[in-house]
C-alpha positions as YAML, in Angstrom:
chain: A
units: angstrom
residues:
- id: 1
  name: MET
  ca: [-0.31, 0.15, 0.03]
- id: 2
  name: SER
  ca: [1.19, 3.65, -0.64]
- id: 3
  name: THR
  ca: [1.54, 5.80, 1.98]
- id: 4
  name: PRO
  ca: [-1.30, 8.42, 2.08]
- id: 5
  name: HIS
  ca: [-0.38, 11.97, 1.34]
- id: 6
  name: PHE
  ca: [-0.90, 14.57, 4.10]
- id: 7
  name: ASP
  ca: [-0.93, 18.35, 3.74]
- id: 8
  name: TYR
  ca: [1.73, 19.87, 5.58]
- id: 9
  name: LEU
  ca: [-0.69, 21.68, 7.69]
- id: 10
  name: ASP
  ca: [-1.99, 18.22, 8.83]
- id: 11
  name: ARG
  ca: [1.62, 17.24, 9.76]
- id: 12
  name: LEU
  ca: [1.92, 20.31, 11.91]
- id: 13
  name: GLU
  ca: [-1.34, 19.95, 13.54]
- id: 14
  name: ALA
  ca: [-0.61, 16.12, 14.17]
- id: 15
  name: GLU
  ca: [2.89, 17.03, 15.88]
- id: 16
  name: ALA
  ca: [1.22, 20.00, 18.01]
- id: 17
  name: ILE
  ca: [-1.56, 17.59, 19.06]
- id: 18
  name: HIS
  ca: [1.05, 14.80, 20.03]
- id: 19
  name: ILE
  ca: [3.05, 17.38, 22.13]
- id: 20
  name: LEU
  ca: [-0.11, 18.56, 23.99]
- id: 21
  name: ARG
  ca: [-0.96, 14.97, 24.81]
- id: 22
  name: GLU
  ca: [2.59, 14.38, 25.99]
- id: 23
  name: VAL
  ca: [2.16, 17.21, 28.37]
- id: 24
  name: ALA
  ca: [-1.15, 15.81, 29.84]
- id: 25
  name: GLY
  ca: [0.55, 12.53, 30.05]
- id: 26
  name: GLN
  ca: [3.92, 13.65, 31.85]
- id: 27
  name: PHE
  ca: [3.17, 16.63, 34.02]
- id: 28
  name: GLU
  ca: [0.77, 16.92, 37.07]
- id: 29
  name: ARG
  ca: [-0.22, 20.61, 36.99]
- id: 30
  name: PRO
  ca: [0.20, 22.00, 33.46]
- id: 31
  name: ALA
  ca: [-1.03, 25.63, 32.17]
- id: 32
  name: LEU
  ca: [-1.75, 26.82, 28.82]
- id: 33
  name: LEU
  ca: [-0.47, 30.43, 28.76]
- id: 34
  name: PHE
  ca: [-3.43, 32.40, 26.77]
- id: 35
  name: SER
  ca: [-3.19, 36.10, 25.77]
- id: 36
  name: GLY
  ca: [-5.99, 36.19, 23.30]
- id: 37
  name: GLY
  ca: [-3.37, 36.63, 20.42]
- id: 38
  name: LYS
  ca: [-3.40, 34.55, 17.24]
- id: 39
  name: ASP
  ca: [-0.90, 32.02, 18.43]
- id: 40
  name: SER
  ca: [-2.54, 31.14, 21.78]
- id: 41
  name: ILE
  ca: [-5.92, 31.15, 19.83]
- id: 42
  name: VAL
  ca: [-4.55, 28.43, 17.49]
- id: 43
  name: LEU
  ca: [-3.35, 26.32, 20.72]
- id: 44
  name: THR
  ca: [-6.95, 26.62, 21.93]
- id: 45
  name: ARG
  ca: [-8.08, 24.94, 18.83]
- id: 46
  name: LEU
  ca: [-5.33, 22.32, 18.94]
- id: 47
  name: ALA
  ca: [-6.27, 21.49, 22.50]
- id: 48
  name: GLU
  ca: [-9.86, 20.99, 21.47]
- id: 49
  name: LYS
  ca: [-8.81, 18.34, 18.73]
- id: 50
  name: ALA
  ca: [-6.48, 16.86, 21.39]
- id: 51
  name: PHE
  ca: [-8.93, 16.25, 24.19]
- id: 52
  name: ARG
  ca: [-12.59, 16.91, 23.21]
- id: 53
  name: PRO
  ca: [-15.06, 15.90, 24.12]
- id: 54
  name: GLY
  ca: [-13.52, 16.01, 27.63]
- id: 55
  name: ARG
  ca: [-12.22, 19.23, 29.26]
- id: 56
  name: PHE
  ca: [-8.78, 20.57, 28.76]
- id: 57
  name: PRO
  ca: [-6.27, 19.10, 31.35]
- id: 58
  name: PHE
  ca: [-5.07, 22.51, 32.18]
- id: 59
  name: PRO
  ca: [-6.36, 26.05, 32.97]
- id: 60
  name: LEU
  ca: [-5.82, 29.02, 30.73]
- id: 61
  name: VAL
  ca: [-3.59, 31.58, 32.09]
- id: 62
  name: HIS
  ca: [-3.06, 35.03, 31.24]
- id: 63
  name: VAL
  ca: [-0.54, 37.56, 32.67]
- id: 64
  name: ASP
  ca: [-2.06, 41.03, 32.04]
- id: 65
  name: THR
  ca: [0.40, 43.61, 32.03]
- id: 66
  name: GLY
  ca: [-2.34, 46.36, 32.30]
- id: 67
  name: HIS
  ca: [-1.26, 47.82, 28.84]
- id: 68
  name: ASN
  ca: [-3.10, 45.10, 26.88]
- id: 69
  name: PHE
  ca: [-5.39, 46.09, 23.83]
- id: 70
  name: PRO
  ca: [-8.90, 46.27, 25.03]
- id: 71
  name: GLU
  ca: [-10.11, 44.38, 21.87]
- id: 72
  name: VAL
  ca: [-7.84, 41.32, 22.72]
- id: 73
  name: LEU
  ca: [-8.85, 41.20, 26.53]
- id: 74
  name: GLN
  ca: [-12.58, 41.24, 25.29]
- id: 75
  name: PHE
  ca: [-11.71, 38.46, 22.89]
- id: 76
  name: ARG
  ca: [-9.86, 36.63, 25.40]
- id: 77
  name: ASP
  ca: [-12.73, 36.59, 27.94]
- id: 78
  name: ALA
  ca: [-15.42, 35.87, 25.37]
- id: 79
  name: LEU
  ca: [-13.36, 32.77, 23.99]
- id: 80
  name: ALA
  ca: [-12.85, 31.27, 27.41]
- id: 81
  name: ALA
  ca: [-16.41, 31.41, 28.01]
- id: 82
  name: GLU
  ca: [-17.34, 30.13, 24.91]
- id: 83
  name: LEU
  ca: [-14.75, 27.04, 25.35]
- id: 84
  name: GLY
  ca: [-16.23, 26.60, 29.02]
- id: 85
  name: GLU
  ca: [-12.52, 26.56, 30.09]
- id: 86
  name: LYS
  ca: [-11.03, 27.91, 33.40]
- id: 87
  name: LEU
  ca: [-9.41, 31.34, 32.91]
- id: 88
  name: ILE
  ca: [-6.94, 32.52, 35.29]
- id: 89
  name: VAL
  ca: [-5.71, 36.11, 35.26]
- id: 90
  name: ARG
  ca: [-2.93, 37.65, 37.18]
- id: 91
  name: SER
  ca: [-1.97, 41.22, 36.90]
- id: 92
  name: VAL
  ca: [1.43, 42.83, 36.51]
- id: 93
  name: GLU
  ca: [-0.18, 45.80, 38.34]
- id: 94
  name: ASP
  ca: [-0.43, 43.79, 41.52]
- id: 95
  name: THR
  ca: [2.95, 42.45, 41.57]
- id: 96
  name: ILE
  ca: [4.40, 45.99, 40.99]
- id: 97
  name: LYS
  ca: [2.74, 46.83, 44.12]
- id: 98
  name: ARG
  ca: [3.45, 43.53, 45.95]
- id: 99
  name: GLN
  ca: [7.09, 43.52, 45.09]
- id: 100
  name: ARG
  ca: [7.57, 47.35, 44.96]
- id: 101
  name: LEU
  ca: [8.94, 46.92, 41.46]
- id: 102
  name: ARG
  ca: [9.98, 50.22, 39.49]
- id: 103
  name: GLU
  ca: [7.65, 51.22, 37.04]
- id: 104
  name: PRO
  ca: [9.23, 51.50, 33.32]
- id: 105
  name: GLY
  ca: [10.26, 54.88, 32.39]
- id: 106
  name: GLY
  ca: [10.35, 56.72, 28.76]
- id: 107
  name: LYS
  ca: [7.85, 57.91, 26.42]
- id: 108
  name: PHE
  ca: [6.82, 54.33, 25.41]
- id: 109
  name: PRO
  ca: [6.93, 52.30, 29.01]
- id: 110
  name: SER
  ca: [6.50, 48.76, 28.26]
- id: 111
  name: ARG
  ca: [5.64, 46.49, 31.25]
- id: 112
  name: ASN
  ca: [6.72, 43.19, 29.23]
- id: 113
  name: PRO
  ca: [10.08, 42.81, 31.19]
- id: 114
  name: LEU
  ca: [7.89, 42.89, 34.41]
- id: 115
  name: GLN
  ca: [5.62, 40.03, 33.29]
- id: 116
  name: THR
  ca: [8.36, 37.76, 34.21]
- id: 117
  name: TYR
  ca: [7.80, 38.57, 37.83]
- id: 118
  name: THR
  ca: [4.12, 37.95, 37.88]
- id: 119
  name: LEU
  ca: [4.56, 34.64, 35.61]
- id: 120
  name: LEU
  ca: [7.05, 33.36, 38.36]
- id: 121
  name: GLU
  ca: [4.59, 34.21, 41.06]
- id: 122
  name: THR
  ca: [1.84, 32.55, 39.24]
- id: 123
  name: ILE
  ca: [3.86, 29.17, 38.72]
- id: 124
  name: GLU
  ca: [4.67, 29.30, 42.28]
- id: 125
  name: GLU
  ca: [0.77, 30.15, 43.39]
- id: 126
  name: PHE
  ca: [-0.55, 27.18, 41.42]
- id: 127
  name: GLN
  ca: [2.70, 24.80, 41.61]
- id: 128
  name: PHE
  ca: [2.49, 24.71, 37.89]
- id: 129
  name: ASP
  ca: [5.16, 22.11, 36.40]
- id: 130
  name: ALA
  ca: [4.70, 22.86, 32.71]
- id: 131
  name: CYS
  ca: [3.54, 26.05, 30.99]
- id: 132
  name: ILE
  ca: [2.59, 25.92, 27.38]
- id: 133
  name: GLY
  ca: [2.88, 28.92, 25.12]
- id: 134
  name: GLY
  ca: [2.50, 29.77, 21.47]
- id: 135
  name: ALA
  ca: [6.25, 31.03, 20.75]
- id: 136
  name: ARG
  ca: [7.70, 29.84, 17.31]
- id: 137
  name: ARG
  ca: [11.33, 29.71, 16.27]
- id: 138
  name: ASP
  ca: [10.68, 31.92, 13.26]
- id: 139
  name: GLU
  ca: [9.91, 34.88, 15.55]
- id: 140
  name: GLU
  ca: [13.29, 35.76, 16.86]
- id: 141
  name: LYS
  ca: [16.74, 34.22, 17.21]
- id: 142
  name: ALA
  ca: [16.78, 33.42, 20.77]
- id: 143
  name: ARG
  ca: [13.62, 31.35, 20.39]
- id: 144
  name: ALA
  ca: [15.20, 29.59, 17.56]
- id: 145
  name: LYS
  ca: [17.41, 28.15, 20.32]
- id: 146
  name: GLU
  ca: [14.52, 26.68, 22.20]
- id: 147
  name: ARG
  ca: [13.50, 23.13, 22.39]
- id: 148
  name: ILE
  ca: [9.95, 22.20, 22.31]
- id: 149
  name: PHE
  ca: [9.91, 21.15, 25.98]
- id: 150
  name: SER
  ca: [12.33, 23.96, 27.36]
- id: 151
  name: VAL
  ca: [13.64, 23.18, 31.06]
- id: 152
  name: ARG
  ca: [13.72, 26.08, 33.30]
- id: 153
  name: ASP
  ca: [15.46, 25.91, 36.85]
- id: 154
  name: GLU
  ca: [13.88, 26.51, 40.36]
- id: 155
  name: PHE
  ca: [14.21, 30.26, 39.58]
- id: 156
  name: GLY
  ca: [12.59, 30.19, 36.20]
- id: 157
  name: GLN
  ca: [15.89, 30.68, 34.43]
- id: 158
  name: TRP
  ca: [16.67, 29.25, 31.02]
- id: 159
  name: ASP
  ca: [19.99, 27.98, 29.92]
- id: 160
  name: PRO
  ca: [20.65, 27.20, 26.34]
- id: 161
  name: LYS
  ca: [23.21, 24.85, 27.14]
- id: 162
  name: ARG
  ca: [21.11, 22.88, 29.57]
- id: 163
  name: GLN
  ca: [18.40, 21.84, 27.03]
- id: 164
  name: ARG
  ca: [17.91, 18.39, 26.05]
- id: 165
  name: PRO
  ca: [18.14, 16.59, 22.77]
- id: 166
  name: GLU
  ca: [14.60, 15.85, 21.17]
- id: 167
  name: LEU
  ca: [15.00, 12.97, 18.69]
- id: 168
  name: TRP
  ca: [12.37, 11.05, 16.93]
- id: 169
  name: ASN
  ca: [9.61, 13.18, 18.54]
- id: 170
  name: VAL
  ca: [10.58, 11.93, 22.01]
- id: 171
  name: TYR
  ca: [10.36, 14.57, 24.66]
- id: 172
  name: ASN
  ca: [11.84, 14.13, 28.12]
- id: 173
  name: GLY
  ca: [9.67, 15.99, 30.76]
- id: 174
  name: ARG
  ca: [11.64, 14.81, 33.95]
- id: 175
  name: ILE
  ca: [12.39, 17.64, 36.30]
- id: 176
  name: GLN
  ca: [13.53, 18.14, 39.74]
- id: 177
  name: ARG
  ca: [11.17, 19.81, 42.46]
- id: 178
  name: GLY
  ca: [11.00, 23.31, 41.77]
- id: 179
  name: GLU
  ca: [11.78, 23.33, 38.22]
- id: 180
  name: ASN
  ca: [9.20, 23.45, 35.25]
- id: 181
  name: VAL
  ca: [9.26, 23.10, 31.55]
- id: 182
  name: ARG
  ca: [8.01, 25.67, 29.03]
- id: 183
  name: VAL
  ca: [6.38, 23.82, 26.16]
- id: 184
  name: PHE
  ca: [6.08, 25.08, 22.73]
- id: 185
  name: PRO
  ca: [3.70, 22.75, 20.63]
- id: 186
  name: ILE
  ca: [3.68, 25.18, 17.28]
- id: 187
  name: SER
  ca: [7.42, 25.80, 17.79]
- id: 188
  name: ASN
  ca: [7.99, 24.53, 14.01]
- id: 189
  name: TRP
  ca: [5.35, 26.61, 12.55]
- id: 190
  name: THR
  ca: [5.76, 29.87, 10.76]
- id: 191
  name: GLU
  ca: [3.89, 32.85, 11.08]
- id: 192
  name: LEU
  ca: [2.39, 32.10, 7.54]
- id: 193
  name: ASP
  ca: [1.63, 28.66, 8.63]
- id: 194
  name: VAL
  ca: [-0.42, 29.90, 11.44]
- id: 195
  name: TRP
  ca: [-2.40, 32.17, 9.20]
- id: 196
  name: ARG
  ca: [-2.96, 29.41, 6.79]
- id: 197
  name: TYR
  ca: [-4.15, 27.19, 9.62]
- id: 198
  name: ILE
  ca: [-6.57, 30.02, 10.72]
- id: 199
  name: GLN
  ca: [-7.77, 30.39, 7.11]
- id: 200
  name: ARG
  ca: [-8.55, 26.32, 6.93]
- id: 201
  name: GLU
  ca: [-10.02, 25.93, 10.30]
- id: 202
  name: ASN
  ca: [-12.00, 29.28, 10.05]
- id: 203
  name: ILE
  ca: [-10.84, 30.40, 13.40]
- id: 204
  name: ALA
  ca: [-12.22, 33.90, 14.82]
- id: 205
  name: LEU
  ca: [-9.68, 36.38, 15.97]
- id: 206
  name: PRO
  ca: [-9.55, 40.00, 17.42]
- id: 207
  name: SER
  ca: [-10.34, 42.47, 15.01]
- id: 208
  name: ILE
  ca: [-7.23, 44.40, 15.24]
- id: 209
  name: TYR
  ca: [-5.44, 41.82, 13.33]
- id: 210
  name: PHE
  ca: [-7.17, 43.19, 10.33]
- id: 211
  name: GLY
  ca: [-7.18, 46.49, 8.63]
- id: 212
  name: HIS
  ca: [-8.76, 49.35, 10.38]
- id: 213
  name: PRO
  ca: [-8.60, 53.21, 10.81]
- id: 214
  name: ARG
  ca: [-6.46, 54.30, 13.98]
- id: 215
  name: THR
  ca: [-4.86, 57.24, 15.32]
- id: 216
  name: CYS
  ca: [-1.14, 56.58, 15.77]
- id: 217
  name: VAL
  ca: [2.16, 58.06, 16.78]
- id: 218
  name: VAL
  ca: [5.02, 58.20, 14.32]
- id: 219
  name: LEU
  ca: [8.21, 56.85, 15.97]
- id: 220
  name: PRO
  ca: [11.59, 58.19, 14.59]
- id: 221
  name: SER
  ca: [12.03, 54.73, 13.12]
- id: 222
  name: GLY
  ca: [8.94, 55.36, 10.98]
- id: 223
  name: GLN
  ca: [6.95, 52.76, 12.68]
- id: 224
  name: LEU
  ca: [3.45, 53.54, 13.91]
- id: 225
  name: LEU
  ca: [2.34, 53.07, 17.56]
- id: 226
  name: GLY
  ca: [-1.24, 53.23, 18.20]
- id: 227
  name: LEU
  ca: [-2.15, 56.23, 20.45]
- id: 228
  name: ASN
  ca: [-3.23, 55.06, 23.94]
- id: 229
  name: GLU
  ca: [-3.15, 56.64, 27.63]
- id: 230
  name: HIS
  ca: [-0.04, 54.79, 28.59]
- id: 231
  name: LEU
  ca: [2.07, 56.74, 26.28]
- id: 232
  name: ARG
  ca: [4.06, 59.74, 27.49]
- id: 233
  name: LEU
  ca: [4.08, 62.12, 24.56]
- id: 234
  name: ASP
  ca: [5.06, 65.84, 23.97]
- id: 235
  name: GLU
  ca: [4.16, 68.61, 21.65]
- id: 236
  name: THR
  ca: [6.79, 67.52, 19.22]
- id: 237
  name: ASP
  ca: [5.29, 63.81, 18.61]
- id: 238
  name: GLU
  ca: [3.71, 63.47, 15.24]
- id: 239
  name: ILE
  ca: [0.15, 62.17, 15.35]
- id: 240
  name: VAL
  ca: [-1.54, 60.82, 12.24]
- id: 241
  name: GLU
  ca: [-4.64, 58.85, 11.09]
- id: 242
  name: ARG
  ca: [-3.63, 55.44, 9.29]
- id: 243
  name: GLN
  ca: [-5.35, 52.38, 8.17]
- id: 244
  name: VAL
  ca: [-3.33, 49.73, 10.00]
- id: 245
  name: ARG
  ca: [-3.38, 46.38, 11.38]
- id: 246
  name: PHE
  ca: [-1.37, 44.48, 14.21]
- id: 247
  name: ARG
  ca: [0.91, 41.41, 13.19]
- id: 248
  name: THR
  ca: [1.11, 40.56, 16.89]
- id: 249
  name: VAL
  ca: [-0.44, 41.76, 20.03]
- id: 250
  name: GLY
  ca: [1.71, 42.30, 23.10]
- id: 251
  name: ASP
  ca: [2.01, 45.40, 25.37]
- id: 252
  name: SER
  ca: [0.15, 48.20, 23.35]
- id: 253
  name: THR
  ca: [3.02, 50.65, 24.46]
- id: 254
  name: CYS
  ca: [5.57, 48.73, 22.46]
- id: 255
  name: THR
  ca: [3.92, 46.92, 19.60]
- id: 256
  name: ALA
  ca: [3.77, 48.89, 16.63]
- id: 257
  name: ALA
  ca: [1.24, 48.44, 13.82]
- id: 258
  name: VAL
  ca: [1.74, 48.12, 10.08]
- id: 259
  name: GLU
  ca: [-0.01, 49.93, 7.30]
- id: 260
  name: SER
  ca: [-2.43, 47.68, 5.70]
- id: 261
  name: ASP
  ca: [-5.92, 47.55, 4.02]
- id: 262
  name: ALA
  ca: [-6.07, 43.80, 4.58]
- id: 263
  name: ALA
  ca: [-9.61, 42.92, 5.41]
- id: 264
  name: THR
  ca: [-9.61, 39.21, 5.13]
- id: 265
  name: ILE
  ca: [-7.25, 36.32, 5.88]
- id: 266
  name: ASP
  ca: [-6.55, 35.77, 2.36]
- id: 267
  name: ASP
  ca: [-5.38, 39.56, 2.27]
- id: 268
  name: ILE
  ca: [-3.11, 38.96, 5.18]
- id: 269
  name: ILE
  ca: [-1.63, 35.92, 3.76]
- id: 270
  name: GLN
  ca: [-0.70, 38.07, 0.54]
- id: 271
  name: ASP
  ca: [0.78, 40.74, 2.81]
- id: 272
  name: LEU
  ca: [3.13, 38.06, 4.44]
- id: 273
  name: LEU
  ca: [4.16, 36.66, 1.14]
- id: 274
  name: SER
  ca: [5.94, 39.74, 0.43]
- id: 275
  name: ALA
  ca: [7.13, 40.68, 4.23]
- id: 276
  name: LYS
  ca: [10.77, 40.77, 4.45]
- id: 277
  name: VAL
  ca: [10.97, 41.10, 8.53]
- id: 278
  name: SER
  ca: [9.53, 38.90, 10.99]
- id: 279
  name: GLU
  ca: [6.49, 39.84, 13.05]
- id: 280
  name: ARG
  ca: [8.52, 40.72, 16.15]
- id: 281
  name: GLY
  ca: [11.41, 42.25, 14.32]
- id: 282
  name: ALA
  ca: [8.92, 44.30, 12.49]
- id: 283
  name: THR
  ca: [6.60, 45.56, 15.31]
- id: 284
  name: ARG
  ca: [8.00, 44.45, 18.87]
- id: 285
  name: LEU
  ca: [10.08, 47.41, 19.83]
- id: 286
  name: ASP
  ca: [11.24, 45.96, 23.22]
- id: 287
  name: ASP
  ca: [12.88, 43.11, 21.28]
- id: 288
  name: ASN
  ca: [15.06, 45.45, 19.63]
- id: 289
  name: ILE
  ca: [16.68, 47.40, 22.94]
- id: 290
  name: SER
  ca: [19.84, 45.31, 22.33]
- id: 291
  name: GLU
  ca: [21.30, 42.42, 20.14]
- id: 292
  name: ALA
  ca: [20.68, 39.86, 22.90]
- id: 293
  name: GLY
  ca: [17.53, 41.52, 24.40]
- id: 294
  name: MET
  ca: [15.15, 38.53, 24.17]
- id: 295
  name: GLU
  ca: [17.87, 36.05, 25.24]
- id: 296
  name: ASP
  ca: [18.72, 38.14, 28.33]
- id: 297
  name: ARG
  ca: [15.10, 38.34, 29.26]
- id: 298
  name: LYS
  ca: [14.47, 34.72, 28.83]
- id: 299
  name: ARG
  ca: [17.44, 33.89, 31.05]
- id: 300
  name: ASN
  ca: [15.67, 35.72, 33.80]
- id: 301
  name: GLY
  ca: [12.40, 33.74, 33.29]
- id: 302
  name: TYR
  ca: [10.57, 35.48, 30.45]
- id: 303
  name: PHE
  ca: [8.39, 33.11, 28.58]
...
């Protein structure tokens, strides 16, 4: 008999489902980090395929910076309710007050680095031994070093030299007390794969992924940052109206928009086919602070 032909999206889906089931089988208290962004939304669809008609064997967990896009938070809550799954939200604002952390300064104050503190608090509070996330290797060069099962020490720190080989789809989740594993089921996907899967599965998304009019601040780099109450602007800043969309949805103070009229997923896929810069490289200002910015944050416990 000849081997049946599988579409490459079927192969990626099958791998991700296998990884999710490995998490359920190997860990006692896993969690799925769920921001309401496209990658975490795709993870919930994959979890449905992995575990329905049963409940997910993990809660959905969001670390809310307080600077998130309102449209995304509304979508997050609506999808969690539709899925009927438990949603745990923990606030960076609360962590800042509790640990007396310093608020970020500057005109575009991102709380993204402070998410680490809240995430580690949440892991300790619920004793999570595995956290599932939607990071992909094509996003950023530090993430390209990640294994699918990425071991973190008792302080939540990541050491790229301490990662384990993953041969023949065998994932080693053995950890010592206090350690945890960050798991990336769609690590081998690209941004284009994610969008083609969203198209195939007819997955709903927050509206800001599609072209819409928005008041923006023009940055010195020429990038456009959506105007919001967390920015610290002055009279020299240029404010414009543009038709934009967001390729990724992080902290609103550091996530730039791209000019686009893309109103459908087909349009977005066409945009991506001509894109020359990764979504994070093009739009996440905090990733460009230094050459090793993301890797340094990951070593300190960032997801």
